[in-house]
N, CA, C and O atoms as CSV, one atom per row, in Angstrom:
chain,resi,resn,atom,element,x,y,z
A,1,MET,N,N,137.783,107.117,109.828
A,1,MET,CA,C,137.022,107.448,111.023
A,1,MET,C,C,137.016,106.279,111.996
A,1,MET,O,O,136.525,106.423,113.116
A,2,LYS,N,N,137.528,105.167,111.615
A,2,LYS,CA,C,137.508,103.967,112.435
A,2,LYS,C,C,138.023,104.250,113.844
A,2,LYS,O,O,139.113,104.795,114.024
A,3,GLY,N,N,137.229,103.874,114.827
A,3,GLY,CA,C,137.622,104.047,116.203
A,3,GLY,C,C,137.406,105.441,116.771
A,3,GLY,O,O,137.661,105.664,117.954
A,4,GLY,N,N,136.941,106.384,115.960
A,4,GLY,CA,C,136.748,107.746,116.434
A,4,GLY,C,C,135.358,107.974,116.990
A,4,GLY,O,O,134.478,107.122,116.878
A,5,ASP,N,N,135.177,109.134,117.590
A,5,ASP,CA,C,133.882,109.509,118.133
A,5,ASP,C,C,132.949,109.973,117.029
A,5,ASP,O,O,133.374,110.580,116.046
A,6,VAL,N,N,131.677,109.675,117.208
A,6,VAL,CA,C,130.626,110.129,116.306
A,6,VAL,C,C,129.512,110.703,117.172
A,6,VAL,O,O,129.118,110.094,118.167
A,7,THR,N,N,129.008,111.865,116.799
A,7,THR,CA,C,127.867,112.463,117.480
A,7,THR,C,C,126.727,112.564,116.485
A,7,THR,O,O,126.893,113.115,115.396
A,8,ILE,N,N,125.569,112.032,116.855
A,8,ILE,CA,C,124.379,112.119,116.015
A,8,ILE,C,C,123.440,113.128,116.660
A,8,ILE,O,O,123.087,113.011,117.834
A,9,VAL,N,N,123.042,114.121,115.870
A,9,VAL,CA,C,122.177,115.180,116.364
A,9,VAL,C,C,120.858,115.114,115.609
A,9,VAL,O,O,120.840,115.078,114.378
A,10,ALA,N,N,119.770,115.098,116.341
A,10,ALA,CA,C,118.447,115.107,115.720
A,10,ALA,C,C,117.582,116.104,116.469
A,10,ALA,O,O,117.896,116.489,117.596
A,11,GLY,N,N,116.521,116.511,115.858
A,11,GLY,CA,C,115.628,117.477,116.485
A,11,GLY,C,C,115.290,118.587,115.519
A,11,GLY,O,O,115.733,118.578,114.370
A,12,GLY,N,N,114.531,119.510,115.965
A,12,GLY,CA,C,114.093,120.614,115.119
A,12,GLY,C,C,114.838,121.892,115.415
A,12,GLY,O,O,116.052,121.893,115.617
A,13,TRP,N,N,114.088,122.989,115.438
A,13,TRP,CA,C,114.692,124.316,115.601
A,13,TRP,C,C,115.450,124.471,116.909
A,13,TRP,O,O,116.370,125.286,116.983
A,14,SER,N,N,115.092,123.711,117.952
A,14,SER,CA,C,115.759,123.865,119.249
A,14,SER,C,C,117.232,123.482,119.199
A,14,SER,O,O,117.986,123.829,120.108
A,15,VAL,N,N,117.651,122.780,118.168
A,15,VAL,CA,C,119.046,122.397,118.054
A,15,VAL,C,C,119.949,123.625,117.861
A,15,VAL,O,O,121.170,123.521,117.982
A,16,ARG,N,N,119.354,124.775,117.565
A,16,ARG,CA,C,120.128,126.027,117.472
A,16,ARG,C,C,120.851,126.331,118.777
A,16,ARG,O,O,121.849,127.051,118.796
A,17,ASN,N,N,120.334,125.774,119.863
A,17,ASN,CA,C,120.918,126.032,121.181
A,17,ASN,C,C,122.056,125.073,121.533
A,17,ASN,O,O,122.626,125.167,122.620
A,18,VAL,N,N,122.389,124.160,120.634
A,18,VAL,CA,C,123.461,123.203,120.891
A,18,VAL,C,C,124.805,123.926,120.866
A,18,VAL,O,O,125.074,124.741,119.983
A,19,ALA,N,N,125.630,123.615,121.838
A,19,ALA,CA,C,126.992,124.170,121.869
A,19,ALA,C,C,127.830,123.324,120.915
A,19,ALA,O,O,128.373,122.290,121.304
A,20,ILE,N,N,127.930,123.769,119.672
A,20,ILE,CA,C,128.566,122.996,118.608
A,20,ILE,C,C,129.992,122.599,118.963
A,20,ILE,O,O,130.450,121.528,118.563
A,21,ASP,N,N,130.696,123.437,119.702
A,21,ASP,CA,C,132.075,123.127,120.080
A,21,ASP,C,C,132.171,122.006,121.107
A,21,ASP,O,O,133.265,121.511,121.376
A,22,ARG,N,N,131.053,121.602,121.680
A,22,ARG,CA,C,131.054,120.521,122.666
A,22,ARG,C,C,130.692,119.178,122.063
A,22,ARG,O,O,130.703,118.160,122.755
A,23,LEU,N,N,130.366,119.167,120.760
A,23,LEU,CA,C,130.041,117.909,120.090
A,23,LEU,C,C,131.334,117.189,119.738
A,23,LEU,O,O,132.285,117.805,119.256
A,24,CYS,N,N,131.367,115.897,119.979
A,24,CYS,CA,C,132.593,115.120,119.789
A,24,CYS,C,C,132.670,114.472,118.415
A,24,CYS,O,O,131.673,113.970,117.896
A,25,GLY,N,N,133.851,114.489,117.837
A,25,GLY,CA,C,134.138,113.738,116.621
A,25,GLY,C,C,133.324,114.162,115.412
A,25,GLY,O,O,132.976,115.332,115.247
A,26,GLN,N,N,133.035,113.190,114.582
A,26,GLN,CA,C,132.259,113.388,113.354
A,26,GLN,C,C,130.817,113.723,113.731
A,26,GLN,O,O,130.186,112.964,114.466
A,27,VAL,N,N,130.286,114.839,113.247
A,27,VAL,CA,C,128.913,115.236,113.570
A,27,VAL,C,C,128.003,114.839,112.402
A,27,VAL,O,O,128.194,115.261,111.261
A,28,ILE,N,N,127.011,114.014,112.734
A,28,ILE,CA,C,126.004,113.583,111.773
A,28,ILE,C,C,124.680,114.171,112.224
A,28,ILE,O,O,124.265,113.968,113.365
A,29,ALA,N,N,124.022,114.890,111.346
A,29,ALA,CA,C,122.750,115.510,111.705
A,29,ALA,C,C,121.632,114.922,110.852
A,29,ALA,O,O,121.806,114.662,109.662
A,30,VAL,N,N,120.492,114.721,111.484
A,30,VAL,CA,C,119.337,114.130,110.831
A,30,VAL,C,C,118.294,115.213,110.566
A,30,VAL,O,O,117.906,115.964,111.461
A,31,ASN,N,N,117.854,115.269,109.311
A,31,ASN,CA,C,116.796,116.186,108.884
A,31,ASN,C,C,117.010,117.614,109.374
A,31,ASN,O,O,118.077,118.187,109.152
A,32,GLU,N,N,116.026,118.188,110.029
A,32,GLU,CA,C,116.049,119.606,110.404
A,32,GLU,C,C,117.188,119.975,111.324
A,32,GLU,O,O,117.591,121.137,111.362
A,33,ALA,N,N,117.722,119.015,112.071
A,33,ALA,CA,C,118.880,119.320,112.912
A,33,ALA,C,C,120.030,119.835,112.051
A,33,ALA,O,O,120.762,120.733,112.467
A,34,ALA,N,N,120.190,119.279,110.867
A,34,ALA,CA,C,121.261,119.718,109.968
A,34,ALA,C,C,121.086,121.178,109.574
A,34,ALA,O,O,122.052,121.939,109.530
A,35,PHE,N,N,119.872,121.553,109.296
A,35,PHE,CA,C,119.564,122.913,108.854
A,35,PHE,C,C,119.730,123.927,109.976
A,35,PHE,O,O,120.172,125.050,109.733
A,36,HIS,N,N,119.384,123.551,111.194
A,36,HIS,CA,C,119.361,124.508,112.307
A,36,HIS,C,C,120.619,124.524,113.179
A,36,HIS,O,O,120.743,125.389,114.046
A,37,LEU,N,N,121.549,123.599,112.976
A,37,LEU,CA,C,122.782,123.661,113.764
A,37,LEU,C,C,123.496,124.977,113.485
A,37,LEU,O,O,123.384,125.513,112.382
A,38,PRO,N,N,124.229,125.510,114.463
A,38,PRO,CA,C,124.942,126.769,114.254
A,38,PRO,C,C,125.921,126.733,113.081
A,38,PRO,O,O,126.157,127.765,112.453
A,39,LYS,N,N,126.490,125.579,112.776
A,39,LYS,CA,C,127.313,125.435,111.571
A,39,LYS,C,C,126.972,124.082,110.949
A,39,LYS,O,O,126.592,123.154,111.663
A,40,PRO,N,N,127.103,123.959,109.629
A,40,PRO,CA,C,126.713,122.711,108.967
A,40,PRO,C,C,127.510,121.512,109.489
A,40,PRO,O,O,128.711,121.626,109.735
A,41,PRO,N,N,126.859,120.385,109.656
A,41,PRO,CA,C,127.545,119.181,110.132
A,41,PRO,C,C,128.378,118.550,109.018
A,41,PRO,O,O,128.257,118.925,107.852
A,42,ALA,N,N,129.217,117.597,109.387
A,42,ALA,CA,C,130.017,116.892,108.389
A,42,ALA,C,C,129.131,116.065,107.473
A,42,ALA,O,O,129.368,115.982,106.268
A,43,ILE,N,N,128.109,115.455,108.056
A,43,ILE,CA,C,127.225,114.574,107.288
A,43,ILE,C,C,125.768,114.877,107.631
A,43,ILE,O,O,125.407,115.034,108.797
A,44,VAL,N,N,124.939,114.954,106.589
A,44,VAL,CA,C,123.490,115.096,106.747
A,44,VAL,C,C,122.865,113.774,106.311
A,44,VAL,O,O,123.244,113.204,105.288
A,45,VAL,N,N,121.904,113.293,107.098
A,45,VAL,CA,C,121.204,112.060,106.760
A,45,VAL,C,C,119.708,112.333,106.756
A,45,VAL,O,O,119.179,112.987,107.656
A,46,SER,N,N,119.034,111.824,105.730
A,46,SER,CA,C,117.580,111.912,105.717
A,46,SER,C,C,116.995,110.722,104.971
A,46,SER,O,O,117.549,110.239,103.984
A,47,MET,N,N,115.878,110.279,105.468
A,47,MET,CA,C,115.106,109.240,104.806
A,47,MET,C,C,113.758,109.803,104.383
A,47,MET,O,O,112.908,109.070,103.876
A,48,ASP,N,N,113.561,111.091,104.585
A,48,ASP,CA,C,112.285,111.753,104.377
A,48,ASP,C,C,112.232,112.469,103.032
A,48,ASP,O,O,112.993,113.408,102.802
A,49,ARG,N,N,111.353,112.040,102.154
A,49,ARG,CA,C,111.247,112.632,100.818
A,49,ARG,C,C,110.849,114.098,100.866
A,49,ARG,O,O,111.474,114.916,100.190
A,50,LEU,N,N,109.846,114.455,101.629
A,50,LEU,CA,C,109.397,115.850,101.665
A,50,LEU,C,C,110.467,116.764,102.249
A,50,LEU,O,O,110.691,117.861,101.737
A,51,TRP,N,N,111.121,116.330,103.301
A,51,TRP,CA,C,112.196,117.141,103.866
A,51,TRP,C,C,113.283,117.357,102.819
A,51,TRP,O,O,113.759,118.476,102.630
A,52,THR,N,N,113.669,116.289,102.147
A,52,THR,CA,C,114.723,116.375,101.142
A,52,THR,C,C,114.336,117.324,100.014
A,52,THR,O,O,115.148,118.144,99.586
A,53,GLU,N,N,113.126,117.217,99.539
A,53,GLU,CA,C,112.692,118.096,98.451
A,53,GLU,C,C,112.661,119.559,98.879
A,53,GLU,O,O,113.026,120.441,98.100
A,54,HIS,N,N,112.229,119.822,100.105
A,54,HIS,CA,C,112.153,121.209,100.580
A,54,HIS,C,C,113.516,121.796,100.945
A,54,HIS,O,O,113.678,123.016,100.957
A,55,ARG,N,N,114.478,120.956,101.236
A,55,ARG,CA,C,115.823,121.425,101.609
A,55,ARG,C,C,116.848,121.171,100.524
A,55,ARG,O,O,118.041,121.356,100.761
A,56,TRP,N,N,116.421,120.750,99.329
A,56,TRP,CA,C,117.360,120.402,98.267
A,56,TRP,C,C,118.285,121.562,97.907
A,56,TRP,O,O,119.495,121.365,97.791
A,57,GLU,N,N,117.747,122.749,97.730
A,57,GLU,CA,C,118.594,123.893,97.370
A,57,GLU,C,C,119.655,124.134,98.445
A,57,GLU,O,O,120.819,124.376,98.128
A,58,TRP,N,N,119.255,124.068,99.705
A,58,TRP,CA,C,120.208,124.246,100.794
A,58,TRP,C,C,121.267,123.151,100.763
A,58,TRP,O,O,122.450,123.428,100.956
A,59,LEU,N,N,120.857,121.927,100.524
A,59,LEU,CA,C,121.811,120.821,100.463
A,59,LEU,C,C,122.836,121.013,99.353
A,59,LEU,O,O,124.000,120.647,99.512
A,60,THR,N,N,122.412,121.582,98.236
A,60,THR,CA,C,123.332,121.734,97.106
A,60,THR,C,C,124.389,122.809,97.335
A,60,THR,O,O,125.419,122.800,96.661
A,61,ILE,N,N,124.161,123.740,98.269
A,61,ILE,CA,C,125.150,124.797,98.494
A,61,ILE,C,C,125.943,124.623,99.783
A,61,ILE,O,O,126.936,125.321,99.990
A,62,ARG,N,N,125.534,123.722,100.639
A,62,ARG,CA,C,126.242,123.529,101.912
A,62,ARG,C,C,127.479,122.671,101.722
A,62,ARG,O,O,127.596,121.955,100.728
A,63,ALA,N,N,128.385,122.741,102.652
A,63,ALA,CA,C,129.579,121.906,102.600
A,63,ALA,C,C,129.290,120.557,103.253
A,63,ALA,O,O,128.337,120.432,104.021
A,64,GLY,N,N,130.079,119.582,102.961
A,64,GLY,CA,C,129.936,118.280,103.601
A,64,GLY,C,C,129.237,117.255,102.737
A,64,GLY,O,O,129.003,117.474,101.548
A,65,GLU,N,N,128.909,116.137,103.348
A,65,GLU,CA,C,128.272,115.030,102.656
A,65,GLU,C,C,126.799,114.937,103.017
A,65,GLU,O,O,126.368,115.410,104.068
A,66,ALA,N,N,126.042,114.322,102.129
A,66,ALA,CA,C,124.648,114.021,102.417
A,66,ALA,C,C,124.394,112.563,102.048
A,66,ALA,O,O,124.812,112.092,100.990
A,67,TRP,N,N,123.710,111.868,102.931
A,67,TRP,CA,C,123.286,110.491,102.705
A,67,TRP,C,C,121.766,110.502,102.723
A,67,TRP,O,O,121.145,110.750,103.756
A,68,LEU,N,N,121.179,110.231,101.569
A,68,LEU,CA,C,119.728,110.304,101.425
A,68,LEU,C,C,119.170,108.966,100.942
A,68,LEU,O,O,119.745,108.315,100.070
A,69,ARG,N,N,118.059,108.578,101.515
A,69,ARG,CA,C,117.397,107.342,101.112
A,69,ARG,C,C,116.914,107.470,99.668
A,69,ARG,O,O,116.442,108.528,99.251
A,70,ARG,N,N,117.037,106.394,98.922
A,70,ARG,CA,C,116.658,106.398,97.511
A,70,ARG,C,C,115.249,106.939,97.299
A,70,ARG,O,O,115.023,107.717,96.372
A,71,SER,N,N,114.304,106.543,98.136
A,71,SER,CA,C,112.929,107.026,97.970
A,71,SER,C,C,112.799,108.511,98.289
A,71,SER,O,O,111.821,109.141,97.884
A,72,ALA,N,N,113.763,109.083,99.005
A,72,ALA,CA,C,113.717,110.512,99.338
A,72,ALA,C,C,114.143,111.380,98.161
A,72,ALA,O,O,113.831,112.570,98.125
A,73,VAL,N,N,114.847,110.802,97.207
A,73,VAL,CA,C,115.324,111.587,96.063
A,73,VAL,C,C,114.628,111.199,94.759
A,73,VAL,O,O,115.059,111.592,93.675
A,74,GLN,N,N,113.573,110.441,94.872
A,74,GLN,CA,C,112.909,109.920,93.667
A,74,GLN,C,C,112.390,110.999,92.729
A,74,GLN,O,O,112.272,110.747,91.529
A,75,ASN,N,N,112.079,112.171,93.218
A,75,ASN,CA,C,111.550,113.250,92.378
A,75,ASN,C,C,112.597,114.312,92.044
A,75,ASN,O,O,112.259,115.351,91.476
A,76,LEU,N,N,113.846,114.070,92.384
A,76,LEU,CA,C,114.907,115.052,92.175
A,76,LEU,C,C,115.916,114.553,91.145
A,76,LEU,O,O,116.124,113.349,90.994
A,77,ASP,N,N,116.531,115.484,90.448
A,77,ASP,CA,C,117.619,115.135,89.548
A,77,ASP,C,C,118.911,115.204,90.361
A,77,ASP,O,O,119.424,116.289,90.633
A,78,VAL,N,N,119.423,114.055,90.742
A,78,VAL,CA,C,120.582,114.001,91.632
A,78,VAL,C,C,121.877,113.624,90.919
A,78,VAL,O,O,122.908,113.438,91.564
A,79,ALA,N,N,121.832,113.512,89.612
A,79,ALA,CA,C,123.011,113.062,88.861
A,79,ALA,C,C,124.227,113.954,89.114
A,79,ALA,O,O,125.323,113.449,89.360
A,80,ARG,N,N,124.045,115.261,89.057
A,80,ARG,CA,C,125.176,116.181,89.263
A,80,ARG,C,C,125.736,116.058,90.678
A,80,ARG,O,O,126.951,115.995,90.868
A,81,ALA,N,N,124.856,116.023,91.657
A,81,ALA,CA,C,125.289,115.920,93.055
A,81,ALA,C,C,126.066,114.625,93.296
A,81,ALA,O,O,127.068,114.623,94.011
A,82,ARG,N,N,125.611,113.543,92.710
A,82,ARG,CA,C,126.315,112.269,92.860
A,82,ARG,C,C,127.663,112.322,92.154
A,82,ARG,O,O,128.657,111.808,92.667
A,83,ALA,N,N,127.698,112.938,90.987
A,83,ALA,CA,C,128.952,113.050,90.241
A,83,ALA,C,C,129.960,113.912,90.998
A,83,ALA,O,O,131.160,113.641,90.954
A,84,GLU,N,N,129.485,114.943,91.691
A,84,GLU,CA,C,130.361,115.806,92.484
A,84,GLU,C,C,130.881,115.096,93.728
A,84,GLU,O,O,131.849,115.547,94.341
A,85,GLY,N,N,130.249,113.996,94.101
A,85,GLY,CA,C,130.745,113.172,95.195
A,85,GLY,C,C,130.228,113.489,96.584
A,85,GLY,O,O,130.594,112.808,97.542
A,86,TRP,N,N,129.386,114.502,96.720
A,86,TRP,CA,C,128.912,114.841,98.061
A,86,TRP,C,C,127.605,114.145,98.423
A,86,TRP,O,O,127.245,114.080,99.598
A,87,LEU,N,N,126.893,113.624,97.428
A,87,LEU,CA,C,125.623,112.952,97.689
A,87,LEU,C,C,125.776,111.445,97.535
A,87,LEU,O,O,126.307,110.948,96.541
A,88,HIS,N,N,125.295,110.739,98.545
A,88,HIS,CA,C,125.290,109.282,98.540
A,88,HIS,C,C,123.838,108.842,98.730
A,88,HIS,O,O,123.177,109.247,99.686
A,89,VAL,N,N,123.361,108.025,97.826
A,89,VAL,CA,C,121.985,107.530,97.904
A,89,VAL,C,C,122.050,106.091,98.397
A,89,VAL,O,O,122.821,105.281,97.882
A,90,PHE,N,N,121.234,105.782,99.396
A,90,PHE,CA,C,121.267,104.437,99.947
A,90,PHE,C,C,119.874,103.819,99.988
A,90,PHE,O,O,118.858,104.513,100.014
A,91,ASP,N,N,119.867,102.505,99.993
A,91,ASP,CA,C,118.631,101.751,100.194
A,91,ASP,C,C,118.516,101.486,101.684
A,91,ASP,O,O,119.522,101.332,102.376
A,92,CYS,N,N,117.318,101.436,102.161
A,92,CYS,CA,C,117.111,101.250,103.592
A,92,CYS,C,C,116.401,99.923,103.834
A,92,CYS,O,O,115.176,99.829,103.761
A,93,ASP,N,N,117.184,98.925,104.118
A,93,ASP,CA,C,116.621,97.640,104.529
A,93,ASP,C,C,117.676,96.923,105.370
A,93,ASP,O,O,118.786,97.427,105.539
A,94,ASN,N,N,117.337,95.776,105.883
A,94,ASN,CA,C,118.245,95.099,106.813
A,94,ASN,C,C,119.424,94.419,106.124
A,94,ASN,O,O,120.239,93.788,106.797
A,95,THR,N,N,119.538,94.529,104.797
A,95,THR,CA,C,120.657,93.892,104.105
A,95,THR,C,C,121.728,94.893,103.690
A,95,THR,O,O,122.744,94.487,103.126
A,96,GLN,N,N,121.542,96.171,103.944
A,96,GLN,CA,C,122.482,97.196,103.502
A,96,GLN,C,C,123.346,97.676,104.666
A,96,GLN,O,O,122.852,97.892,105.772
A,97,ASP,N,N,124.626,97.837,104.402
A,97,ASP,CA,C,125.523,98.390,105.418
A,97,ASP,C,C,126.428,99.473,104.846
A,97,ASP,O,O,127.470,99.786,105.421
A,98,VAL,N,N,126.032,100.040,103.722
A,98,VAL,CA,C,126.862,101.029,103.038
A,98,VAL,C,C,127.168,102.227,103.933
A,98,VAL,O,O,128.315,102.669,103.999
A,99,PHE,N,N,126.171,102.751,104.612
A,99,PHE,CA,C,126.385,103.924,105.462
A,99,PHE,C,C,127.338,103.575,106.609
A,99,PHE,O,O,128.235,104.357,106.926
A,100,ALA,N,N,127.156,102.431,107.219
A,100,ALA,CA,C,128.029,102.018,108.313
A,100,ALA,C,C,129.477,101.906,107.837
A,100,ALA,O,O,130.391,102.306,108.558
A,101,ARG,N,N,129.698,101.374,106.647
A,101,ARG,CA,C,131.061,101.255,106.128
A,101,ARG,C,C,131.677,102.630,105.881
A,101,ARG,O,O,132.888,102.797,106.024
A,102,CYS,N,N,130.856,103.618,105.511
A,102,CYS,CA,C,131.353,104.975,105.286
A,102,CYS,C,C,131.992,105.528,106.545
A,102,CYS,O,O,133.019,106.203,106.472
A,103,LEU,N,N,131.415,105.257,107.674
A,103,LEU,CA,C,131.930,105.790,108.937
A,103,LEU,C,C,133.213,105.107,109.397
A,103,LEU,O,O,133.877,105.584,110.317
A,104,GLN,N,N,133.553,104.014,108.772
A,104,GLN,CA,C,134.756,103.262,109.175
A,104,GLN,C,C,136.004,103.694,108.432
A,104,GLN,O,O,137.071,103.122,108.653
A,105,ARG,N,N,135.905,104.704,107.543
A,105,ARG,CA,C,137.107,105.087,106.818
A,105,ARG,C,C,138.083,105.811,107.690
A,105,ARG,O,O,139.154,106.204,107.226
């Protein structure tokens, strides 16, 4: 993805009105934006434990990748999802750059 366009989409139900074909490059959606986009984004990101727990079933059947904060998955069994390769758990502090490196592939 190095050097390519990235579009980050955030928001709630109103994101249903986004013209998905007008979004450039890799589409990353945050929380509810991922759920309400007309088609699933390439990457879903959440740092919210309650959102993650309430959308876990949806996350397990959707296509694409998910990047979830470690504290957001603390009450979930994520071993299978991680083994399947679509779930990436990250720590959120100023010393981590794992997510940024993912976008550079």
